[in-house]
C-alpha positions in Angstrom: 0.0 0.1 0.0 2.9 2.4 0.8 4.4 1.6 -2.7 1.1 2.7 -4.4 1.0 5.9 -2.4 4.6 6.7 -3.3 3.8 6.0 -7.0 0.7 8.3 -6.8 2.8 11.0 -5.3 5.5 10.6 -7.9 3.0 10.9 -10.7 1.3 13.8 -9.1 4.7 15.6 -8.7 5.7 14.9 -12.3 2.3 16.3 -13.6 2.8 19.4 -11.3 6.3 20.0 -12.7 5.2 19.7 -16.3 2.3 22.1 -15.7 4.5 24.5 -13.9 7.1 24.5 -16.8 4.3 25.1 -19.3 2.9 28.1 -17.2 6.3 29.6 -16.7 7.5 29.4 -20.4 4.3 30.7 -22.0 5.2 34.4 -21.1 8.8 33.9 -22.1 7.6 32.7 -25.5 5.6 35.9 -25.8 8.5 38.0 -25.0 10.8 36.1 -27.4 8.1 36.6 -30.2 8.1 40.4 -29.4 11.8 40.7 -29.6 11.9 38.8 -32.9 9.1 41.0 -34.3 10.9 44.2 -33.0 14.2 43.1 -34.7 12.4 42.1 -37.9 10.5 45.2 -37.9 13.6 47.3 -37.4 15.4 45.7 -40.2 12.4 46.1 -42.5 11.9 49.9 -41.4 15.6 50.4 -42.0 15.4 48.9 -45.6 12.3 50.7 -46.4 13.8 54.0 -45.1 17.1 53.4 -47.0 15.3 52.6 -50.3 12.5 55.0 -49.7 14.9 58.0 -49.8 15.1 57.5 -53.6 11.3 58.3 -53.9 11.2 60.8 -51.1 9.9 58.5 -48.3 11.6 58.8 -45.0 10.8 56.8 -41.9 12.0 57.7 -38.4 13.7 54.7 -36.7 12.2 55.8 -33.4 11.1 53.7 -30.3 7.5 54.2 -31.1 7.9 53.0 -34.7 9.9 49.9 -33.5 7.3 49.2 -30.8 4.4 49.3 -33.3 6.4 47.0 -35.6 7.2 44.7 -32.8 3.7 44.3 -31.6 2.0 44.1 -34.9 4.8 42.5 -37.0 4.9 43.0 -40.8 1.4 44.7 -40.7 2.9 47.2 -38.2 5.8 48.0 -40.6 3.1 48.5 -43.4 1.2 50.8 -41.1 4.1 52.9 -40.1 5.2 53.1 -43.8 1.6 54.3 -44.9 1.5 56.7 -42.0 4.9 58.1 -42.9 3.9 58.4 -46.6 0.5 60.1 -45.8 1.7 62.4 -43.2 
């Protein structure tokens, strides 16, 4: 009977550790996704700004633009580009 109790306790501990790992790594995954989108957005904004100078399109590489690109990804870059073009 003591062996069954020990096995159940071990199984419950394993399930708890697995759930804890999933809960703890979910926010980290979101942070890594934001950082990846911010870096990709910065690169795209830089490329668009560099080649946009030939047609008169200038984009500031400010923190606000990078945050918008980081939160929204490629659609954020398109939004910043359109806003810069219109205003």
